[in-house]
C-alpha positions, 0 to 999 in steps of 0.5 A, a space after each residue: 565618667 567611667 573608664 569605658 566611656 573615656 575609651 569610647 571618646 578616645 576612639 571616636 572621630 566625633 568632637 565630644 565635649 568633655 569638661 573638667 571642673 567646668 573647663 573644656 578639655 581634650 583627653 589625650 590618654 588614660 593610664 594603665 590602671 584606668 583611674 587617671 586621664 591625661 588631658 589638656 585645655 582646648 586651645 592650649 596643647 602645651 599644658 597637660 595634666 593628669 586628672 581623675 577620670 571620675 572628675 570628667 563630665 561629658 556635656 
């Protein structure tokens, strides 16, 4: 995925399915460089991870 699409998803009111290595995730934010996104697994708000935006897949 590219940073432009991640920004669109973040600003969208719709529930857009995004996966990281096959697991559904919510995107919380992106870093200023536009290379990493902070995500968490759907249903598990406590555990957040920074992942490469290129590794996110829109379903």
